[in-house]
DSSP file (Angstrom, degrees, kcal/mol; ACC not computed):
  #  RESIDUE AA STRUCTURE BP1 BP2  ACC     N-H-->O    O-->H-N    N-H-->O    O-->H-N    TCO  KAPPA ALPHA  PHI   PSI    X-CA   Y-CA   Z-CA
    1    1 A X              0   0    0      0, 0.0     2,-0.3     0, 0.0     0, 0.0   0.000 360.0 360.0 360.0 118.0  -14.8   30.0   31.4
    2    2 A X        -     0   0    0      1,-0.1     2,-0.3     0, 0.0     0, 0.0  -0.640 360.0-131.2 -87.9 135.5  -11.6   28.3   32.2
    3    3 A X        -     0   0    0     -2,-0.3     2,-0.5     1,-0.0    -1,-0.1  -0.555  14.3-133.8 -84.0 141.8   -9.6   26.9   29.3
    4    4 A X        -     0   0    0     -2,-0.3     2,-0.3     0, 0.0    -1,-0.0  -0.771  16.9-135.8 -98.1 141.4   -8.2   23.4   29.4
    5    5 A X        -     0   0    0     -2,-0.5     2,-0.3     1,-0.0     0, 0.0  -0.731  19.6-114.2 -99.0 144.6   -4.6   22.8   28.4
    6    6 A X        -     0   0    0     -2,-0.3     2,-0.4     1,-0.0    -1,-0.0  -0.607  29.2-130.0 -81.2 138.9   -3.6   19.9   26.2
    7    7 A X        -     0   0    0     -2,-0.3     2,-0.4     2,-0.0    -1,-0.0  -0.778  26.1-177.9 -95.9 128.7   -1.3   17.3   28.0
    8    8 A X        -     0   0    0     -2,-0.4     2,-0.3    39,-0.1    39,-0.1  -0.993  29.2-120.5-126.0 134.5    1.9   16.3   26.2
    9    9 A X        -     0   0    0     -2,-0.4     3,-0.1    36,-0.3    -2,-0.0  -0.603  16.6-159.1 -72.8 130.1    4.2   13.7   27.7
   10   10 A X  S    S+     0   0    0     -2,-0.3     2,-0.4     1,-0.3    -1,-0.2   0.901  76.7  10.6 -78.6 -45.0    7.7   15.2   28.3
   11   11 A X  S    S-     0   0    0     39,-0.1    -1,-0.3    41,-0.0    39,-0.0  -0.994  93.3 -93.1-139.2 140.6    9.6   11.8   28.3
   12   12 A X        -     0   0    0     -2,-0.4    40,-0.1    -3,-0.1     3,-0.1  -0.251  43.7-127.7 -53.8 134.4    8.4    8.4   27.3
   13   13 A X        -     0   0    0      1,-0.2     2,-0.1    32,-0.1    -1,-0.1  -0.165  42.1 -65.0 -80.1 179.1    7.1    6.3   30.2
   14   14 A X        -     0   0    0      1,-0.1     2,-0.2    40,-0.0    -1,-0.2  -0.436  57.7-130.0 -62.9 129.8    8.1    2.8   31.2
   15   15 A X        -     0   0    0     -2,-0.1     2,-0.2    -3,-0.1    39,-0.1  -0.584  16.5-145.1 -88.7 148.5    7.2    0.4   28.4
   16   16 A X        -     0   0    0     -2,-0.2    39,-2.3    39,-0.0     2,-0.4  -0.545   9.8-127.6 -99.8 168.2    5.3   -2.9   29.0
   17   17 A X  E     -a   55   0A   0    118,-0.2   120,-2.8    -2,-0.2     2,-0.3  -0.986  23.3-170.1-121.8 131.8    5.5   -6.1   27.4
   18   18 A X  E     -ab  56 137A   0     37,-1.6    39,-2.9    -2,-0.4     2,-0.5  -0.903  12.7-151.6-121.3 145.8    2.5   -8.0   25.8
   19   19 A X  E     -ab  57 138A   0    118,-2.7   120,-3.4    -2,-0.3     2,-0.4  -0.970  14.5-173.2-119.7 126.8    2.1  -11.5   24.5
   20   20 A X  E     -a   58   0A   0     37,-3.3    39,-2.5    -2,-0.5     2,-0.7  -0.990  16.0-149.1-125.8 130.7   -0.6  -12.1   21.7
   21   21 A X  E     -a   59   0A   0     -2,-0.4    39,-0.2   118,-0.4    37,-0.1  -0.887   9.3-169.6 -93.7 114.8   -1.5  -15.6   20.4
   22   22 A X    >   +     0   0    0     37,-2.5     3,-1.7    -2,-0.7     2,-0.3   0.256  36.9 137.1 -89.1  10.8   -2.5  -15.1   16.8
   23   23 A X  T 3  S-     0   0    0      1,-0.3    41,-0.2    36,-0.2     3,-0.1  -0.421  82.8  -6.9 -67.0 117.6   -3.9  -18.7   16.4
   24   24 A X  T 3  S+     0   0    0     39,-1.9    -1,-0.3    -2,-0.3     2,-0.2   0.557 104.4 124.5  76.4  11.0   -7.2  -18.5   14.5
   25   25 A X    <   -     0   0    0     -3,-1.7    40,-2.9     1,-0.1    -1,-0.2  -0.696  66.5 -98.7-103.9 157.3   -7.4  -14.7   14.4
   26   26 A X  B  >  -d   65   0B   0     -2,-0.2     4,-2.2    38,-0.2     5,-0.2  -0.513  22.3-132.5 -77.1 134.3   -7.7  -12.5   11.2
   27   27 A X  H  > S+     0   0    0     38,-2.7     4,-2.8    -2,-0.2     5,-0.2   0.916 103.3  45.2 -52.2 -53.0   -4.6  -10.9    9.7
   28   28 A X  H  > S+     0   0    0      1,-0.2     4,-2.0     2,-0.2    -1,-0.2   0.885 112.9  51.5 -62.6 -40.4   -6.0   -7.3    9.3
   29   29 A X  H  > S+     0   0    0      2,-0.2     4,-1.8     1,-0.2    -1,-0.2   0.889 112.2  45.3 -59.7 -45.2   -7.6   -7.3   12.7
   30   30 A X  H  X S+     0   0    0     -4,-2.2     4,-2.7     1,-0.2     5,-0.2   0.938 113.5  50.2 -66.2 -46.0   -4.4   -8.3   14.4
   31   31 A X  H  X S+     0   0    0     -4,-2.8     4,-1.9    -5,-0.2    -2,-0.2   0.868 109.0  50.3 -65.4 -33.9   -2.4   -5.8   12.5
   32   32 A X  H  X S+     0   0    0     -4,-2.0     4,-1.6     2,-0.2    -1,-0.2   0.888 113.7  46.4 -71.9 -37.1   -4.7   -2.9   13.2
   33   33 A X  H  X S+     0   0    0     -4,-1.8     4,-1.7     1,-0.2    -2,-0.2   0.846 111.0  52.5 -75.4 -30.2   -4.6   -3.7   17.0
   34   34 A X  H  X S+     0   0    0     -4,-2.7     4,-2.7     2,-0.2     5,-0.3   0.887 107.2  51.0 -67.5 -38.7   -0.9   -4.1   17.0
   35   35 A X  H  X S+     0   0    0     -4,-1.9     4,-1.9    -5,-0.2     6,-0.2   0.873 108.4  53.2 -67.9 -32.5   -0.4   -0.8   15.4
   36   36 A X  H  X>S+     0   0    0     -4,-1.6     5,-1.9     2,-0.2     4,-1.0   0.920 113.3  42.3 -66.8 -42.6   -2.6    0.8   18.0
   37   37 A X  H  <5S+     0   0    0     -4,-1.7    17,-1.2     3,-0.2     3,-0.4   0.931 112.4  52.9 -69.1 -45.6   -0.5   -0.7   20.9
   38   38 A X  H  <5S+     0   0    0     -4,-2.7    15,-0.6     1,-0.2    -2,-0.2   0.897 111.9  47.0 -60.1 -37.7    2.9    0.0   19.2
   39   39 A X  H  <5S-     0   0    0     -4,-1.9    13,-0.8    -5,-0.3     8,-0.3   0.774 112.4-122.2 -72.7 -21.9    1.8    3.7   18.9
   40   40 A X  T ><5 +     0   0    0     -4,-1.0     3,-1.6    -3,-0.4    -3,-0.2   0.662  67.0 138.5  89.7  18.1    0.6    3.8   22.4
   41   41 A X  T 3 < +     0   0    0     -5,-1.9    -4,-0.2     1,-0.3     5,-0.1   0.626  62.9  68.2 -69.4 -12.7   -3.0    4.8   21.5
   42   42 A X  T 3  S+     0   0    0     -6,-0.6     2,-0.3    -5,-0.1    -1,-0.3   0.417  92.1  75.4 -88.2   2.8   -4.3    2.4   24.2
   43   43 A X  S X  S-     0   0    0     -3,-1.6     3,-1.0     1,-0.1     9,-0.0  -0.830  82.3-129.3-110.9 154.7   -2.9    4.7   27.0
   44   44 A X  T 3  S+     0   0    0     -2,-0.3    -1,-0.1     1,-0.2    -3,-0.1   0.607 105.2  64.5 -71.4 -13.2   -4.2    8.0   28.2
   45   45 A X  T 3  S+     0   0    0     -5,-0.1   -36,-0.3     7,-0.1    -1,-0.2   0.082  70.6 149.6 -93.7  20.6   -0.8    9.5   27.8
   46   46 A X    <   +     0   0    0     -3,-1.0     2,-0.4    -5,-0.1    -6,-0.1  -0.305  20.3 179.7 -56.1 131.1   -0.7    9.1   24.1
   47   47 A X    >   -     0   0    0      3,-0.4     3,-1.3    -8,-0.3     5,-0.3  -0.990  24.4-142.0-133.8 127.6    1.3   11.8   22.4
   48   48 A X  T 3  S+     0   0    0     -2,-0.4    -1,-0.1     1,-0.2     4,-0.0   0.825  97.1  46.5 -58.3 -35.9    1.7   11.8   18.6
   49   49 A X  T 3  S+     0   0    0      2,-0.1     2,-0.4     3,-0.0    -1,-0.2   0.372 105.8  64.0 -93.1   3.7    5.2   12.9   18.4
   50   50 A X  S <  S-     0   0    0     -3,-1.3     2,-1.0   -11,-0.1    -3,-0.4  -0.980  85.1-115.2-126.9 140.8    6.7   10.6   21.0
   51   51 A X        +     0   0    0     -2,-0.4   -11,-0.1     1,-0.2   -12,-0.1  -0.645  47.4 154.6 -80.1 103.4    6.9    6.9   21.0
   52   52 A X        +     0   0    0     -2,-1.0   -12,-0.2   -13,-0.8    -1,-0.2   0.376  35.1 117.8-105.9  -2.3    4.7    5.9   24.0
   53   53 A X        -     0   0    0    -15,-0.6     2,-0.2   -14,-0.2   -15,-0.2  -0.003  57.1-121.7 -72.8 177.0    3.9    2.5   22.8
   54   54 A X        -     0   0    0    -17,-1.2     2,-0.2   -39,-0.1   -37,-0.2  -0.706  27.1 -95.1-120.0 161.0    4.6   -0.9   24.3
   55   55 A X  E     -a   17   0A   0    -39,-2.3   -37,-1.6    -2,-0.2     2,-0.4  -0.524  36.6-162.4 -77.5 142.9    6.5   -4.0   23.2
   56   56 A X  E     -ac  18 121A   0     64,-2.2    66,-3.0   -39,-0.2     2,-0.5  -0.998   8.5-163.7-131.3 127.4    4.4   -6.8   21.6
   57   57 A X  E     -ac  19 122A   0    -39,-2.9   -37,-3.3    -2,-0.4     2,-0.5  -0.948  12.7-164.0-108.1 123.6    5.5  -10.5   21.2
   58   58 A X  E     -ac  20 123A   0     64,-3.0    66,-2.3    -2,-0.5     2,-0.3  -0.943   7.9-175.2-114.1 129.3    3.2  -12.3   18.7
   59   59 A X  E     +a   21   0A   0    -39,-2.5   -37,-2.5    -2,-0.5    68,-0.2  -0.736  59.3  28.0-115.8 165.3    3.3  -16.2   18.7
   60   60 A X    >   +     0   0    0     66,-2.0     3,-1.3    -2,-0.3    65,-0.2   0.870  65.5 151.5  50.1  43.8    1.6  -18.8   16.4
   61   61 A X  G >   +     0   0    0     63,-1.6     3,-0.7    65,-0.3    64,-0.2   0.602  62.0  68.7 -72.7 -11.9    1.5  -16.4   13.5
   62   62 A X  G 3  S+     0   0    0     63,-1.4    -1,-0.2     1,-0.2    63,-0.1   0.558  98.0  53.1 -80.5  -6.5    1.7  -19.3   11.1
   63   63 A X  G <  S+     0   0    0     -3,-1.3   -39,-1.9    62,-0.2    -1,-0.2   0.265  82.5 113.6-113.1  12.7   -1.8  -20.2   12.2
   64   64 A X    <   -     0   0    0     -3,-0.7     2,-0.4   -41,-0.2   -38,-0.2  -0.415  67.1-109.4 -81.0 165.5   -3.6  -16.9   11.6
   65   65 A X  B     -d   26   0B   0    -40,-2.9   -38,-2.7   -43,-0.2     2,-0.5  -0.777  19.5-160.2-102.7 134.8   -6.2  -16.5    9.0
   66   66 A X        -     0   0    0     -2,-0.4   -40,-0.1   -40,-0.2    26,-0.0  -0.961   3.9-172.9-107.4 118.7   -6.0  -14.6    5.8
   67   67 A X        +     0   0    0     -2,-0.5     2,-0.5     2,-0.0    -1,-0.1   0.658  66.1  74.3 -82.6 -16.7   -9.4  -13.7    4.3
   68   68 A X        +     0   0    0      1,-0.1    20,-0.0     2,-0.0    -2,-0.0  -0.855  49.0 176.4-104.4 130.7   -8.1  -12.3    1.1
   69   69 A X  S    S+     0   0    0     -2,-0.5    20,-0.3     1,-0.1    19,-0.2   0.499  75.2  62.5-106.5 -11.6   -6.8  -14.7   -1.5
   70   70 A X        +     0   0    0     17,-0.1     2,-0.2    18,-0.1    -1,-0.1   0.409  69.9 121.4-101.3   2.0   -6.1  -12.2   -4.3
   71   71 A X        -     0   0    0     16,-0.0    17,-1.7     1,-0.0     2,-0.4  -0.487  43.7-166.1 -68.4 131.2   -3.4  -10.2   -2.4
   72   72 A X  E     -E   87   0C   0     15,-0.2     2,-0.5    -2,-0.2    15,-0.2  -0.992  12.5-146.2-123.3 127.8    0.0  -10.2   -4.3
   73   73 A X  E     -E   86   0C   0     13,-2.8    13,-2.2    -2,-0.4     2,-0.3  -0.806  18.9-168.1 -91.2 128.8    3.4   -9.1   -3.1
   74   74 A X  E     +E   85   0C   0     -2,-0.5     2,-0.3    11,-0.2    11,-0.2  -0.902  13.5 160.6-112.3 147.8    5.8   -7.5   -5.6
   75   75 A X  E     -E   84   0C   0      9,-1.8     9,-3.3    -2,-0.3     2,-0.4  -0.952  28.8-129.6-153.4 160.8    9.5   -6.7   -5.4
   76   76 A X  E     -E   83   0C   0     -2,-0.3     7,-0.2     7,-0.2    -2,-0.0  -0.952   2.5-151.1-119.5 136.0   12.2   -6.0   -7.9
   77   77 A X        -     0   0    0      5,-1.9     3,-0.1    -2,-0.4     6,-0.1   0.631  45.1-112.1 -75.5 -16.2   15.7   -7.7   -7.9
   78   78 A X  S    S+     0   0    0      1,-0.4     2,-0.3     4,-0.1    -1,-0.1   0.391  85.0 104.3  93.0  -4.8   17.5   -4.8   -9.4
   79   79 A X  S >  S-     0   0    0      3,-0.1     3,-2.1     1,-0.1    -1,-0.4  -0.796  86.3 -82.0-106.1 157.3   18.2   -6.4  -12.7
   80   80 A X  T 3  S+     0   0    0     -2,-0.3    -1,-0.1     1,-0.3    -3,-0.0  -0.302 118.8  10.6 -58.2 136.6   16.4   -5.7  -15.9
   81   81 A X  T 3  S+     0   0    0      1,-0.1    -1,-0.3    -3,-0.0     0, 0.0   0.694  91.3 137.1  67.9  18.7   13.1   -7.6  -16.1
   82   82 A X    <   +     0   0    0     -3,-2.1    -5,-1.9     2,-0.0     2,-0.3   0.079  16.2 135.4 -86.8  22.3   13.6   -8.5  -12.4
   83   83 A X  E     -E   76   0C   0     -7,-0.2     2,-0.3    -6,-0.1    -7,-0.2  -0.585  32.4-175.1 -70.6 128.1   10.0   -7.9  -11.2
   84   84 A X  E     -E   75   0C   0     -9,-3.3    -9,-1.8    -2,-0.3     2,-0.3  -0.910   5.8-173.2-121.2 150.9    9.0  -10.8   -9.0
   85   85 A X  E     -E   74   0C   0     -2,-0.3     2,-0.3   -11,-0.2   -11,-0.2  -0.982   7.9-173.1-142.8 161.0    5.6  -11.5   -7.4
   86   86 A X  E     -E   73   0C   0    -13,-2.2   -13,-2.8    -2,-0.3    -2,-0.0  -0.978  25.6-120.2-151.1 138.3    4.1  -13.9   -4.9
   87   87 A X  E  >  -E   72   0C   0     -2,-0.3     4,-1.7   -15,-0.2   -15,-0.2  -0.246  29.7-113.7 -75.4 165.1    0.6  -14.6   -3.8
   88   88 A X  H  > S+     0   0    0    -17,-1.7     4,-2.2     1,-0.2     5,-0.1   0.832 114.9  57.8 -73.0 -31.0   -0.3  -14.2    0.0
   89   89 A X  H  > S+     0   0    0    -20,-0.3     4,-1.5   -18,-0.2    -1,-0.2   0.906 108.7  43.5 -63.6 -45.5   -1.0  -17.9    0.3
   90   90 A X  H  > S+     0   0    0      1,-0.2     4,-1.9     2,-0.2    -1,-0.2   0.861 114.4  52.1 -72.8 -32.7    2.5  -18.9   -0.8
   91   91 A X  H  X S+     0   0    0     -4,-1.7     4,-3.8     2,-0.2    -2,-0.2   0.890 106.3  53.6 -65.8 -40.2    4.0  -16.1    1.4
   92   92 A X  H  < S+     0   0    0     -4,-2.2     4,-0.5     1,-0.2    -1,-0.2   0.839 110.3  47.5 -64.6 -36.1    2.1  -17.4    4.4
   93   93 A X  H  < S+     0   0    0     -4,-1.5    -1,-0.2     2,-0.2    -2,-0.2   0.867 123.8  32.0 -68.4 -38.0    3.6  -20.9    3.8
   94   94 A X  H  < S+     0   0    0     -4,-1.9    -2,-0.2     1,-0.2    -3,-0.2   0.898 138.6   5.2 -87.9 -47.5    7.1  -19.5    3.4
   95   95 A X    >X  +     0   0    0     -4,-3.8     4,-1.1    -5,-0.2     3,-0.6  -0.562  56.2 164.6-141.1  74.8    7.2  -16.5    5.7
   96   96 A X  H 3> S+     0   0    0     -4,-0.5     4,-1.6     1,-0.2     5,-0.2   0.808  79.4  62.4 -68.4 -27.0    4.2  -15.9    7.8
   97   97 A X  H 3> S+     0   0    0      1,-0.2     4,-2.6     2,-0.2    -1,-0.2   0.922 103.0  50.4 -58.3 -45.5    6.2  -13.5   10.1
   98   98 A X  H <> S+     0   0    0     -3,-0.6     4,-1.9     1,-0.2    -1,-0.2   0.793 104.3  57.5 -72.9 -24.9    6.8  -11.1    7.1
   99   99 A X  H  X S+     0   0    0     -4,-1.1     4,-1.8     2,-0.2    -1,-0.2   0.938 111.7  40.1 -60.6 -49.8    3.2  -11.0    6.2
  100  100 A X  H  X S+     0   0    0     -4,-1.6     4,-2.1     2,-0.2     5,-0.3   0.893 114.5  54.6 -67.6 -41.6    2.1   -9.7    9.6
  101  101 A X  H  X S+     0   0    0     -4,-2.6     4,-2.1     1,-0.2    -2,-0.2   0.866 109.4  47.0 -62.0 -37.9    5.2   -7.3    9.8
  102  102 A X  H  X S+     0   0    0     -4,-1.9     4,-1.7     2,-0.2    -1,-0.2   0.901 110.1  51.9 -71.1 -37.2    4.3   -5.8    6.6
  103  103 A X  H  < S+     0   0    0     -4,-1.8     4,-0.3     1,-0.2    -2,-0.2   0.879 114.9  42.9 -60.1 -40.2    0.7   -5.3    7.4
  104  104 A X  H >X S+     0   0    0     -4,-2.1     3,-1.6     1,-0.2     4,-0.7   0.899 110.2  56.9 -68.9 -45.4    1.6   -3.6   10.7
  105  105 A X  H >< S+     0   0    0     -4,-2.1     3,-0.7     1,-0.3    -2,-0.2   0.841 101.6  54.1 -55.1 -37.4    4.3   -1.6    9.1
  106  106 A X  T 3< S+     0   0    0     -4,-1.7    -1,-0.3     1,-0.2    -2,-0.2   0.561 107.4  53.9 -75.3 -11.4    1.9    0.0    6.6
  107  107 A X  T <4 S+     0   0    0     -3,-1.6    -1,-0.2    -4,-0.3    -2,-0.2   0.463  95.5  82.5 -95.2  -7.8   -0.4    1.1    9.5
  108  108 A X  S << S-     0   0    0     -3,-0.7     6,-0.1    -4,-0.7     2,-0.1  -0.459  94.8 -84.3 -94.0 164.5    2.4    2.9   11.4
  109  109 A X        -     0   0    0     -2,-0.1     2,-0.2     1,-0.1    -1,-0.1  -0.378  47.6-112.1 -69.5 149.9    3.6    6.4   10.8
  110  110 A X  S    S+     0   0    0      4,-0.1     3,-0.3     3,-0.1     2,-0.2  -0.503  75.1  31.4 -80.3 150.6    6.2    6.8    8.1
  111  111 A X  S  > S-     0   0    0      1,-0.2     4,-1.8    -2,-0.2     3,-0.2  -0.574 112.3 -32.4 107.9-172.1    9.8    7.9    9.0
  112  112 A X  H  > S+     0   0    0      1,-0.2     4,-2.4     2,-0.2    -1,-0.2   0.864 131.9  55.1 -60.9 -36.7   12.1    7.4   12.0
  113  113 A X  H  > S+     0   0    0     -3,-0.3     4,-2.3     1,-0.2    -1,-0.2   0.895 109.9  45.9 -62.1 -40.8    9.3    7.3   14.5
  114  114 A X  H  > S+     0   0    0      2,-0.2     4,-1.9     1,-0.2    -1,-0.2   0.808 110.2  54.0 -73.7 -30.2    7.4    4.5   12.7
  115  115 A X  H  X S+     0   0    0     -4,-1.8     4,-1.4     2,-0.2    -2,-0.2   0.911 109.1  49.6 -67.8 -45.2   10.7    2.5   12.3
  116  116 A X  H >< S+     0   0    0     -4,-2.4     3,-0.5     1,-0.2     4,-0.5   0.952 110.6  49.5 -57.7 -52.8   11.2    2.8   16.1
  117  117 A X  H >< S+     0   0    0     -4,-2.3     3,-1.5     1,-0.3    -1,-0.2   0.893 110.0  51.0 -53.2 -45.5    7.6    1.6   16.8
  118  118 A X  H >< S+     0   0    0     -4,-1.9     3,-1.6     1,-0.3    -1,-0.3   0.794  97.8  65.8 -66.6 -27.8    8.1   -1.4   14.5
  119  119 A X  T << S+     0   0    0     -4,-1.4    -1,-0.3    -3,-0.5    -2,-0.2   0.660  94.8  61.3 -74.2 -12.0   11.3   -2.4   16.2
  120  120 A X  T <  S+     0   0    0     -3,-1.5   -64,-2.2    -4,-0.5     2,-0.6   0.347  84.3  94.4 -87.4   6.5    9.2   -3.2   19.4
  121  121 A X  E <   -c   56   0A   0     -3,-1.6     2,-0.5   -66,-0.2   -64,-0.2  -0.858  57.1-171.9 -97.2 117.9    7.2   -5.8   17.5
  122  122 A X  E     -c   57   0A   0    -66,-3.0   -64,-3.0    -2,-0.6     2,-0.4  -0.973   5.8-168.6-114.5 123.6    8.6   -9.3   17.9
  123  123 A X  E     +c   58   0A   0     -2,-0.5     2,-0.4   -66,-0.2   -64,-0.2  -0.903   9.5 178.9-116.3 133.3    7.0  -12.0   15.7
  124  124 A X        -     0   0    0    -66,-2.3   -63,-1.6    -2,-0.4   -62,-0.2  -0.997  23.5-148.3-135.3 138.1    7.4  -15.7   15.9
  125  125 A X  S    S+     0   0    0     -2,-0.4   -63,-1.4   -65,-0.2   -62,-0.2   0.840  82.1  42.7 -78.7 -28.1    5.7  -18.4   13.7
  126  126 A X  S    S-     0   0    0      2,-0.3   -66,-2.0   -66,-0.2   -65,-0.3  -0.364  98.5 -92.0-104.8-168.8    5.5  -21.1   16.4
  127  127 A X  S    S+     0   0    0    -68,-0.2     2,-0.2   -67,-0.1    -1,-0.0   0.747  96.8  88.9 -70.3 -27.6    4.5  -21.2   20.0
  128  128 A X        +     0   0    0      2,-0.0     2,-0.3   -69,-0.0    -2,-0.3  -0.482  52.3 174.5 -80.4 138.6    8.0  -20.7   21.3
  129  129 A X        -     0   0    0     -2,-0.2     3,-0.4   -70,-0.1   -70,-0.0  -0.965  32.6-137.9-141.0 159.6    9.5  -17.2   21.9
  130  130 A X  S    S+     0   0    0     -2,-0.3     3,-0.3     1,-0.2    -2,-0.0   0.247  86.4  82.6-103.6  17.6   12.7  -15.9   23.3
  131  131 A X    >   +     0   0    0      1,-0.2     3,-1.3     2,-0.1     5,-0.4   0.010  49.1 116.4-107.0  23.9   11.3  -13.1   25.3
  132  132 A X  G >   +     0   0    0     -3,-0.4     3,-1.6     1,-0.3    -1,-0.2   0.798  68.1  66.4 -63.4 -29.2   10.2  -15.0   28.5
  133  133 A X  G 3  S+     0   0    0     -3,-0.3    -1,-0.3     1,-0.3    -2,-0.1   0.693  94.5  57.8 -70.7 -16.9   12.6  -13.1   30.6
  134  134 A X  G <  S-     0   0    0     -3,-1.3    -1,-0.3  -118,-0.0    -2,-0.2   0.527 101.8-136.7 -85.4 -10.2   10.6   -9.9   30.1
  135  135 A X    <   -     0   0    0     -3,-1.6  -118,-0.2    -4,-0.2     2,-0.1   0.957  23.3-151.5  47.7  66.9    7.5  -11.6   31.5
  136  136 A X        -     0   0    0     -5,-0.4     2,-0.4  -118,-0.1  -118,-0.3  -0.421  11.4-120.7 -73.9 141.2    5.0  -10.4   28.9
  137  137 A X  E     -b   18   0A   0   -120,-2.8  -118,-2.7    -2,-0.1     2,-0.2  -0.644  30.3-119.7 -78.4 129.3    1.4  -10.0   29.9
  138  138 A X  E     -b   19   0A   0     -2,-0.4     2,-0.5  -120,-0.2  -118,-0.2  -0.525  22.0-136.1 -75.3 135.2   -1.0  -12.1   27.8
  139  139 A X        -     0   0    0   -120,-3.4  -118,-0.4    -2,-0.2     2,-0.4  -0.802  19.3-168.2 -96.8 126.1   -3.5  -10.2   25.8
  140  140 A X     >  -     0   0    0     -2,-0.5     4,-0.8     1,-0.1     5,-0.5  -0.858  27.3-124.7-106.9 146.5   -6.9  -11.6   25.9
  141  141 A X  T  4 S+     0   0    0     -2,-0.4     3,-0.4     1,-0.2     4,-0.3   0.868 105.9  51.1 -58.5 -37.2   -9.6  -10.3   23.5
  142  142 A X  T  4 S+     0   0    0      1,-0.2    -1,-0.2     2,-0.1    -3,-0.0   0.807 115.3  35.4 -79.0 -23.8  -12.0   -9.5   26.3
  143  143 A X  T  4 S+     0   0    0     -3,-0.5    -1,-0.2     3,-0.0    -2,-0.2   0.385 122.9  33.4-110.9   7.0   -9.9   -7.5   28.6
  144  144 A X  S  < S+     0   0    0     -4,-0.8    -3,-0.2    -3,-0.4     2,-0.1   0.694  98.6  68.0-124.6 -59.9   -7.6   -5.5   26.3
  145  145 A X              0   0    0     -5,-0.5    -1,-0.2    -4,-0.3  -112,-0.0  -0.404 360.0 360.0 -71.9 135.7   -9.3   -4.5   23.1
  146  146 A X              0   0    0     -2,-0.1    -1,-0.1    -3,-0.1    -4,-0.0   0.464 360.0 360.0-111.5 360.0  -12.0   -2.0   23.2
């Protein structure tokens, strides 16, 4: 009986650019799929300890759907009694990019590798983006997600 060897990528391959239109899509589903692409799990050459993921540009993130209305974001100012909070509906009005970024960030590995993966995510509230020069491939639901 022949043993099969596990394949590990020696060097990160060439990264691709993808474009995702978040209009009318659910926040959690988008975040889970973006985390998969940023980690490189959609490729057969996925290696856990190497960043094999691709770049993703997300547009129209101000028009994505949040099904949860009871989510609250907390932060502290550093001063005594400085705990602040904000509901997800208020945060979506003010900073929709931050809502998606935090959702994806919490699904990625913690540490330097996760931070490198998150730096490949480019989020824009409107339909315009600044990465047209990279010629990103548009992601359609039917041909990319499995």
